[in-house]
N, CA, C and O atoms as CSV, one atom per row, in Angstrom:
chain,resi,resn,atom,element,x,y,z
A,1,MET,N,N,4.374,1.514,17.614
A,1,MET,CA,C,3.681,1.147,16.412
A,1,MET,C,C,2.586,2.174,16.147
A,1,MET,O,O,1.873,2.581,17.065
A,2,GLY,N,N,2.453,2.593,14.881
A,2,GLY,CA,C,1.437,3.568,14.517
A,2,GLY,C,C,0.067,2.938,14.371
A,2,GLY,O,O,-0.059,1.728,14.183
A,3,MET,N,N,-0.941,3.757,14.457
A,3,MET,CA,C,-2.307,3.282,14.262
A,3,MET,C,C,-2.606,3.257,12.767
A,3,MET,O,O,-2.297,4.226,12.073
A,4,PRO,N,N,-3.192,2.192,12.254
A,4,PRO,CA,C,-3.546,2.148,10.838
A,4,PRO,C,C,-4.489,3.300,10.479
A,4,PRO,O,O,-5.461,3.567,11.186
A,5,THR,N,N,-4.189,3.964,9.387
A,5,THR,CA,C,-5.026,5.082,8.980
A,5,THR,C,C,-5.887,4.754,7.780
A,5,THR,O,O,-6.964,5.330,7.625
A,6,ASP,N,N,-5.444,3.848,6.930
A,6,ASP,CA,C,-6.191,3.517,5.713
A,6,ASP,C,C,-6.204,2.009,5.544
A,6,ASP,O,O,-5.222,1.329,5.842
A,7,ARG,N,N,-7.330,1.493,5.062
A,7,ARG,CA,C,-7.441,0.059,4.804
A,7,ARG,C,C,-8.083,-0.129,3.443
A,7,ARG,O,O,-9.181,0.370,3.195
A,8,GLY,N,N,-7.404,-0.844,2.562
A,8,GLY,CA,C,-7.890,-1.099,1.212
A,8,GLY,C,C,-6.776,-1.743,0.405
A,8,GLY,O,O,-5.794,-2.230,0.965
A,9,TYR,N,N,-6.929,-1.744,-0.893
A,9,TYR,CA,C,-5.881,-2.235,-1.783
A,9,TYR,C,C,-4.881,-1.112,-1.985
A,9,TYR,O,O,-5.278,0.042,-2.142
A,10,ALA,N,N,-3.593,-1.424,-1.984
A,10,ALA,CA,C,-2.556,-0.406,-2.148
A,10,ALA,C,C,-1.957,-0.487,-3.547
A,10,ALA,O,O,-1.725,-1.570,-4.085
A,11,VAL,N,N,-1.715,0.687,-4.120
A,11,VAL,CA,C,-1.017,0.806,-5.394
A,11,VAL,C,C,0.252,1.595,-5.105
A,11,VAL,O,O,0.188,2.694,-4.552
A,12,ILE,N,N,1.395,1.049,-5.472
A,12,ILE,CA,C,2.683,1.639,-5.133
A,12,ILE,C,C,3.369,2.077,-6.411
A,12,ILE,O,O,3.643,1.269,-7.298
A,13,ILE,N,N,3.645,3.386,-6.490
A,13,ILE,CA,C,4.202,3.981,-7.711
A,13,ILE,C,C,5.540,4.632,-7.386
A,13,ILE,O,O,5.626,5.454,-6.474
A,14,ARG,N,N,6.579,4.271,-8.124
A,14,ARG,CA,C,7.879,4.919,-8.000
A,14,ARG,C,C,7.863,6.185,-8.843
A,14,ARG,O,O,7.571,6.135,-10.038
A,15,ASN,N,N,8.175,7.317,-8.227
A,15,ASN,CA,C,8.222,8.594,-8.940
A,15,ASN,C,C,9.600,8.800,-9.543
A,15,ASN,O,O,10.569,8.175,-9.111
A,16,GLN,N,N,9.695,9.680,-10.546
A,16,GLN,CA,C,10.964,9.928,-11.226
A,16,GLN,C,C,12.018,10.493,-10.293
A,16,GLN,O,O,13.211,10.299,-10.525
A,17,ASP,N,N,11.602,11.190,-9.237
A,17,ASP,CA,C,12.568,11.783,-8.300
A,17,ASP,C,C,13.064,10.784,-7.252
A,17,ASP,O,O,13.827,11.155,-6.360
A,18,GLY,N,N,12.636,9.511,-7.353
A,18,GLY,CA,C,13.071,8.489,-6.417
A,18,GLY,C,C,12.127,8.280,-5.244
A,18,GLY,O,O,12.277,7.316,-4.494
A,19,SER,N,N,11.167,9.161,-5.080
A,19,SER,CA,C,10.181,8.996,-4.011
A,19,SER,C,C,9.110,8.001,-4.463
A,19,SER,O,O,9.107,7.543,-5.606
A,20,THR,N,N,8.210,7.681,-3.546
A,20,THR,CA,C,7.162,6.711,-3.832
A,20,THR,C,C,5.810,7.289,-3.441
A,20,THR,O,O,5.698,7.955,-2.411
A,21,THR,N,N,4.799,7.048,-4.234
A,21,THR,CA,C,3.426,7.398,-3.893
A,21,THR,C,C,2.659,6.103,-3.650
A,21,THR,O,O,2.708,5.178,-4.460
A,22,VAL,N,N,1.952,6.051,-2.526
A,22,VAL,CA,C,1.119,4.901,-2.205
A,22,VAL,C,C,-0.331,5.362,-2.230
A,22,VAL,O,O,-0.729,6.213,-1.435
A,23,MET,N,N,-1.116,4.805,-3.139
A,23,MET,CA,C,-2.548,5.103,-3.200
A,23,MET,C,C,-3.296,3.947,-2.540
A,23,MET,O,O,-2.894,2.789,-2.647
A,24,VAL,N,N,-4.387,4.280,-1.859
A,24,VAL,CA,C,-5.232,3.264,-1.253
A,24,VAL,C,C,-6.595,3.349,-1.927
A,24,VAL,O,O,-7.170,4.432,-2.039
A,25,CYS,N,N,-7.113,2.202,-2.379
A,25,CYS,CA,C,-8.356,2.210,-3.150
A,25,CYS,C,C,-9.276,1.077,-2.692
A,25,CYS,O,O,-8.882,0.211,-1.912
A,26,THR,N,N,-10.502,1.106,-3.195
A,26,THR,CA,C,-11.495,0.108,-2.800
A,26,THR,C,C,-11.362,-1.203,-3.565
A,26,THR,O,O,-11.895,-2.229,-3.141
A,27,GLY,N,N,-10.652,-1.174,-4.690
A,27,GLY,CA,C,-10.493,-2.390,-5.473
A,27,GLY,C,C,-9.530,-2.211,-6.629
A,27,GLY,O,O,-9.072,-1.105,-6.915
A,28,ILE,N,N,-9.231,-3.321,-7.286
A,28,ILE,CA,C,-8.398,-3.343,-8.486
A,28,ILE,C,C,-9.204,-4.056,-9.559
A,28,ILE,O,O,-9.645,-5.189,-9.364
A,29,GLU,N,N,-9.396,-3.392,-10.694
A,29,GLU,CA,C,-10.102,-4.001,-11.822
A,29,GLU,C,C,-9.252,-3.871,-13.068
A,29,GLU,O,O,-8.833,-2.767,-13.417
A,30,ASN,N,N,-8.992,-4.969,-13.740
A,30,ASN,CA,C,-8.145,-4.976,-14.939
A,30,ASN,C,C,-6.802,-4.320,-14.662
A,30,ASN,O,O,-6.287,-3.558,-15.480
A,31,LYS,N,N,-6.238,-4.628,-13.486
A,31,LYS,CA,C,-4.939,-4.101,-13.043
A,31,LYS,C,C,-4.926,-2.584,-12.869
A,31,LYS,O,O,-3.863,-1.963,-12.913
A,32,GLN,N,N,-6.102,-1.984,-12.670
A,32,GLN,CA,C,-6.214,-0.539,-12.463
A,32,GLN,C,C,-6.899,-0.263,-11.124
A,32,GLN,O,O,-7.839,-0.968,-10.755
A,33,PRO,N,N,-6.429,0.771,-10.384
A,33,PRO,CA,C,-7.092,1.103,-9.116
A,33,PRO,C,C,-8.483,1.677,-9.341
A,33,PRO,O,O,-8.711,2.436,-10.283
A,34,VAL,N,N,-9.409,1.306,-8.465
A,34,VAL,CA,C,-10.788,1.793,-8.507
A,34,VAL,C,C,-11.105,2.385,-7.137
A,34,VAL,O,O,-10.788,1.781,-6.112
A,35,GLY,N,N,-11.716,3.540,-7.114
A,35,GLY,CA,C,-12.161,4.144,-5.865
A,35,GLY,C,C,-11.021,4.582,-4.964
A,35,GLY,O,O,-11.017,4.260,-3.775
A,36,VAL,N,N,-10.048,5.315,-5.510
A,36,VAL,CA,C,-8.930,5.806,-4.689
A,36,VAL,C,C,-9.483,6.779,-3.649
A,36,VAL,O,O,-10.167,7.742,-3.995
A,37,PHE,N,N,-9.184,6.523,-2.369
A,37,PHE,CA,C,-9.678,7.397,-1.312
A,37,PHE,C,C,-8.572,7.968,-0.435
A,37,PHE,O,O,-8.844,8.784,0.446
A,38,ALA,N,N,-7.336,7.554,-0.661
A,38,ALA,CA,C,-6.220,8.119,0.110
A,38,ALA,C,C,-4.945,8.020,-0.713
A,38,ALA,O,O,-4.774,7.098,-1.510
A,39,LYS,N,N,-4.044,8.992,-0.505
A,39,LYS,CA,C,-2.740,8.972,-1.160
A,39,LYS,C,C,-1.686,9.409,-0.155
A,39,LYS,O,O,-1.867,10.382,0.577
A,40,HIS,N,N,-0.601,8.685,-0.134
A,40,HIS,CA,C,0.591,9.075,0.616
A,40,HIS,C,C,1.597,9.463,-0.470
A,40,HIS,O,O,2.198,8.599,-1.109
A,41,VAL,N,N,1.770,10.761,-0.668
A,41,VAL,CA,C,2.488,11.285,-1.833
A,41,VAL,C,C,3.943,11.577,-1.492
A,41,VAL,O,O,4.255,12.133,-0.439
A,42,ARG,N,N,4.822,11.188,-2.405
A,42,ARG,CA,C,6.250,11.463,-2.346
A,42,ARG,C,C,6.912,11.001,-1.052
A,42,ARG,O,O,7.718,11.717,-0.457
A,43,ALA,N,N,6.560,9.809,-0.637
A,43,ALA,CA,C,7.194,9.222,0.550
A,43,ALA,C,C,8.637,8.855,0.204
A,43,ALA,O,O,8.901,8.283,-0.853
A,44,SER,N,N,9.554,9.181,1.085
A,44,SER,CA,C,10.955,8.839,0.829
A,44,SER,C,C,11.257,7.395,1.225
A,44,SER,O,O,12.245,6.815,0.774
A,45,ASN,N,N,10.403,6.819,2.067
A,45,ASN,CA,C,10.629,5.446,2.515
A,45,ASN,C,C,9.285,4.730,2.657
A,45,ASN,O,O,8.375,5.240,3.310
A,46,VAL,N,N,9.164,3.561,2.052
A,46,VAL,CA,C,7.962,2.734,2.166
A,46,VAL,C,C,8.412,1.352,2.636
A,46,VAL,O,O,9.284,0.733,2.027
A,47,ALA,N,N,7.809,0.878,3.722
A,47,ALA,CA,C,8.132,-0.438,4.271
A,47,ALA,C,C,6.965,-1.378,3.993
A,47,ALA,O,O,5.860,-1.166,4.491
A,48,ILE,N,N,7.213,-2.415,3.199
A,48,ILE,CA,C,6.171,-3.366,2.832
A,48,ILE,C,C,6.422,-4.673,3.575
A,48,ILE,O,O,7.473,-5.296,3.427
A,49,ASP,N,N,5.449,-5.072,4.369
A,49,ASP,CA,C,5.531,-6.319,5.131
A,49,ASP,C,C,5.749,-7.485,4.165
A,49,ASP,O,O,5.106,-7.530,3.116
A,50,PRO,N,N,6.634,-8.424,4.489
A,50,PRO,CA,C,6.884,-9.547,3.577
A,50,PRO,C,C,5.671,-10.444,3.341
A,50,PRO,O,O,5.661,-11.221,2.386
A,51,ASN,N,N,4.652,-10.353,4.189
A,51,ASN,CA,C,3.434,-11.148,3.994
A,51,ASN,C,C,2.457,-10.525,2.996
A,51,ASN,O,O,1.458,-11.148,2.637
A,52,VAL,N,N,2.737,-9.307,2.552
A,52,VAL,CA,C,1.881,-8.625,1.579
A,52,VAL,C,C,2.215,-9.152,0.188
A,52,VAL,O,O,3.373,-9.139,-0.229
A,53,LYS,N,N,1.194,-9.614,-0.522
A,53,LYS,CA,C,1.382,-10.122,-1.884
A,53,LYS,C,C,1.217,-8.969,-2.871
A,53,LYS,O,O,0.223,-8.245,-2.837
A,54,LEU,N,N,2.212,-8.811,-3.754
A,54,LEU,CA,C,2.204,-7.735,-4.746
A,54,LEU,C,C,2.227,-8.296,-6.157
A,54,LEU,O,O,2.862,-9.314,-6.433
A,55,VAL,N,N,1.517,-7.606,-7.045
A,55,VAL,CA,C,1.609,-7.854,-8.483
A,55,VAL,C,C,2.311,-6.634,-9.056
A,55,VAL,O,O,1.939,-5.499,-8.759
A,56,ARG,N,N,3.307,-6.865,-9.862
A,56,ARG,CA,C,4.060,-5.742,-10.443
A,56,ARG,C,C,3.728,-5.601,-11.925
A,56,ARG,O,O,3.638,-6.584,-12.661
A,57,THR,N,N,3.549,-4.350,-12.338
A,57,THR,CA,C,3.401,-4.027,-13.753
A,57,THR,C,C,4.638,-3.225,-14.155
A,57,THR,O,O,5.549,-3.049,-13.348
A,58,ALA,N,N,4.675,-2.747,-15.379
A,58,ALA,CA,C,5.832,-1.979,-15.842
A,58,ALA,C,C,6.004,-0.679,-15.062
A,58,ALA,O,O,7.130,-0.209,-14.901
A,59,SER,N,N,4.911,-0.087,-14.575
A,59,SER,CA,C,5.032,1.232,-13.945
A,59,SER,C,C,4.622,1.292,-12.476
A,59,SER,O,O,4.835,2.320,-11.833
A,60,TYR,N,N,4.041,0.228,-11.924
A,60,TYR,CA,C,3.628,0.256,-10.520
A,60,TYR,C,C,3.377,-1.163,-10.023
A,60,TYR,O,O,3.411,-2.125,-10.790
A,61,GLY,N,N,3.128,-1.268,-8.731
A,61,GLY,CA,C,2.746,-2.537,-8.130
A,61,GLY,C,C,1.443,-2.348,-7.375
A,61,GLY,O,O,1.109,-1.230,-6.980
A,62,PHE,N,N,0.703,-3.432,-7.171
A,62,PHE,CA,C,-0.521,-3.336,-6.384
A,62,PHE,C,C,-0.697,-4.599,-5.558
A,62,PHE,O,O,-0.217,-5.670,-5.929
A,63,THR,N,N,-1.388,-4.463,-4.437
A,63,THR,CA,C,-1.600,-5.596,-3.556
A,63,THR,C,C,-2.757,-6.447,-4.068
A,63,THR,O,O,-3.669,-5.956,-4.734
A,64,THR,N,N,-2.696,-7.721,-3.743
A,64,THR,CA,C,-3.760,-8.642,-4.149
A,64,THR,C,C,-4.775,-8.846,-3.033
A,64,THR,O,O,-5.746,-9.585,-3.193
A,65,GLN,N,N,-4.543,-8.189,-1.906
A,65,GLN,CA,C,-5.456,-8.306,-0.771
A,65,GLN,C,C,-5.583,-6.932,-0.104
A,65,GLN,O,O,-4.797,-6.024,-0.373
A,66,ILE,N,N,-6.567,-6.798,0.752
A,66,ILE,CA,C,-6.726,-5.575,1.527
A,66,ILE,C,C,-5.575,-5.487,2.522
A,66,ILE,O,O,-5.223,-6.470,3.174
A,67,VAL,N,N,-4.996,-4.296,2.628
A,67,VAL,CA,C,-3.875,-4.052,3.532
A,67,VAL,C,C,-4.148,-2.809,4.378
A,67,VAL,O,O,-5.077,-2.048,4.108
A,68,GLU,N,N,-3.326,-2.622,5.398
A,68,GLU,CA,C,-3.339,-1.404,6.204
A,68,GLU,C,C,-2.168,-0.545,5.763
A,68,GLU,O,O,-1.053,-1.040,5.601
A,69,VAL,N,N,-2.422,0.747,5.569
A,69,VAL,CA,C,-1.390,1.683,5.142
A,69,VAL,C,C,-1.387,2.838,6.132
A,69,VAL,O,O,-2.420,3.462,6.377
A,70,PHE,N,N,-0.201,3.121,6.706
A,70,PHE,CA,C,-0.119,4.180,7.720
A,70,PHE,C,C,1.329,4.646,7.853
A,70,PHE,O,O,2.261,3.891,7.575
A,71,PRO,N,N,1.509,5.905,8.282
A,71,PRO,CA,C,2.862,6.396,8.516
A,71,PRO,C,C,3.343,6.004,9.915
A,71,PRO,O,O,2.598,6.127,10.888
A,72,ALA,N,N,4.580,5.537,10.011
A,72,ALA,CA,C,5.190,5.216,11.309
A,72,ALA,C,C,6.690,5.034,11.109
A,72,ALA,O,O,7.135,4.544,10.071
A,73,ASN,N,N,7.451,5.428,12.100
A,73,ASN,CA,C,8.907,5.235,12.088
A,73,ASN,C,C,9.566,5.832,10.847
A,73,ASN,O,O,10.513,5.258,10.309
A,74,GLY,N,N,9.074,6.974,10.393
A,74,GLY,CA,C,9.676,7.658,9.252
A,74,GLY,C,C,9.386,7.038,7.902
A,74,GLY,O,O,10.046,7.370,6.917
A,75,ALA,N,N,8.400,6.132,7.834
A,75,ALA,CA,C,8.080,5.482,6.565
A,75,ALA,C,C,6.575,5.263,6.455
A,75,ALA,O,O,5.860,5.254,7.457
A,76,VAL,N,N,6.113,5.088,5.234
A,76,VAL,CA,C,4.741,4.637,5.020
A,76,VAL,C,C,4.781,3.120,5.129
A,76,VAL,O,O,5.501,2.458,4.381
A,77,GLN,N,N,4.019,2.578,6.048
A,77,GLN,CA,C,3.987,1.143,6.298
A,77,GLN,C,C,2.828,0.507,5.521
A,77,GLN,O,O,1.723,1.049,5.490
A,78,VAL,N,N,3.084,-0.626,4.907
A,78,VAL,CA,C,2.044,-1.401,4.220
A,78,VAL,C,C,2.087,-2.801,4.829
A,78,VAL,O,O,3.095,-3.499,4.714
A,79,ARG,N,N,0.992,-3.213,5.480
A,79,ARG,CA,C,1.000,-4.514,6.143
A,79,ARG,C,C,-0.350,-5.212,6.003
A,79,ARG,O,O,-1.374,-4.590,5.718
A,80,VAL,N,N,-0.313,-6.517,6.215
A,80,VAL,CA,C,-1.532,-7.324,6.263
A,80,VAL,C,C,-2.304,-6.881,7.506
A,80,VAL,O,O,-1.693,-6.673,8.555
A,81,PRO,N,N,-3.632,-6.730,7.421
A,81,PRO,CA,C,-4.407,-6.311,8.593
A,81,PRO,C,C,-4.182,-7.237,9.784
A,81,PRO,O,O,-4.001,-8.443,9.621
A,82,MET,N,N,-4.198,-6.664,10.973
A,82,MET,CA,C,-3.936,-7.396,12.212
A,82,MET,C,C,-4.832,-8.632,12.339
A,82,MET,O,O,-4.343,-9.707,12.688
A,83,GLN,N,N,-6.123,-8.501,12.064
A,83,GLN,CA,C,-7.049,-9.618,12.199
A,83,GLN,C,C,-6.644,-10.776,11.296
A,83,GLN,O,O,-6.730,-11.935,11.703
A,84,THR,N,N,-6.205,-10.480,10.081
A,84,THR,CA,C,-5.769,-11.514,9.138
A,84,THR,C,C,-4.538,-12.229,9.669
A,84,THR,O,O,-4.432,-13.450,9.564
A,85,ARG,N,N,-3.599,-11.464,10.245
A,85,ARG,CA,C,-2.381,-12.074,10.785
A,85,ARG,C,C,-2.689,-12.992,11.950
A,85,ARG,O,O,-2.016,-14.007,12.127
A,86,LEU,N,N,-3.688,-12.660,12.744
A,86,LEU,CA,C,-4.014,-13.473,13.915
A,86,LEU,C,C,-4.724,-14.774,13.554
A,86,LEU,O,O,-4.632,-15.758,14.287
A,87,THR,N,N,-5.437,-14.779,12.420
A,87,THR,CA,C,-6.195,-15.974,12.040
A,87,THR,C,C,-5.455,-16.837,11.026
A,87,THR,O,O,-5.888,-17.950,10.728
A,88,ALA,N,N,-4.356,-16.341,10.498
A,88,ALA,CA,C,-3.623,-17.109,9.466
A,88,ALA,C,C,-2.753,-18.177,10.078
A,88,ALA,O,O,-2.074,-18.908,9.357
């Protein structure tokens, strides 16, 4: 298992070439990312934990909670933070 590298709200964008960009930001306001501090650009594989809640718009999706985003096993992983999983 990889070590989490980024923690925040994730915005997931499908690119025209079939790849995916995952941005990590400090918040979502009016369905827009605020304070983007990390990007995983043109990932060929993104694995989203089924416990992650997503809101989808016409051009992207975003998480409704803070998540951990990190590369592992050939994919960008998006998961609920470990502490949240242990207390839920």
